[in-house]
N, C-alpha and C positions, 0 to 999 in steps of 0.2 A: 504494500500500500504506500502511496506517495501522498504527502500532505500538501497544503496550499503553497508551500515554499519549494516544492519539488524534492523534498528530502524523504527518505524511506522512514516509515514508522512501524511500530509493532502492528501485527495484523493477525487475523485468525488463520488457522490451519487450512480451512476450506479454500480461502483465497490464495494462499501460498501454493496449494496443489491444484488449483483450478486450471481450466483450459487456457485462459489468457496468460497466466504466469508460466505455465509449461511451454506454451508457444513462444513467449518472449525470451525465455531462457534458451530454448532451442535455436531461435534465430540469432541470438547473440553468440552462442557457441559456434555457429556456422558462418557468422559474418566475416567478410573480408576487410571490414573497416576497422582498423586498429584503434583509431581515436574513439569511436563509439564504444567498442568492446573494452578498451582500457579505462575509459572514464566510468563505465558501468562497474567494472571491477573495483576501481578506487572508491567510488561512492558506496557500493555495497559493503566493502571491507571496512571503511572508516566508520560509517554510521551503524553497521552491524555490530562492530566492536563496542561502540558507545551504548547502543540500545541493549545489548546483551548484559553489559555491566549495570545499567540502570534498572533493567526490567527482569532481573533474575526471578524465576518461578512463574507464577501465573501471568499470562499476557506477554511473555518474553518473545523475542524475535522468533517467528514460527518456522523459519528456515535456518539451517545451520549455515550462516553467512560465509564462514571462512572457506570451505571448499568451493563455493560458488565464486567468491571474489578471487580466489587463487586460480581457478580455471579461466576466468575472464582475463586476468592480468597475464597469465601464461600464454593464452591465445593471442593477446595483443602483442606480446613480445615475439611470438613466433611469426606473426604477420609482418611485423616491422622491427626486426632485430636492431636496426640502426638507431632507433629511438630509445635511448638509455632510460627514459622515464618509466617505462613499463617494468623493467628489471628492478629499478630503484623502488618503485611503488610496491612491488611484490615483496622485496626484502624488508621494507619498512612495515608492511602489513604483518609479516612473520614475526618481526621483532616486537611489535605492539601486542600481538596475540600472546607471545611468550611472556611478556612482562605483565599481562593482565591476569594471568592464571594465579 
């Protein structure tokens, strides 16, 4: 779910596993557009980490954000290996996740 500011929010499991979400994830995983995929990975990773920390338990982020963000950032890096931002964002996401445990 995206709020009025375009940021991901907690959502229910039905929406997270619904047709729209599944199609959107599939399209991003298959997309040849490194910028779109990389930004999706960065946003899901950053806000997923924050929401998971704030909303532990009931109402928490209904999707395990880390594998999804990692897949998007890895795909962006594979599409455009010359853009160091994707590898950097992926490494930063991994460090943030490790420090949040």
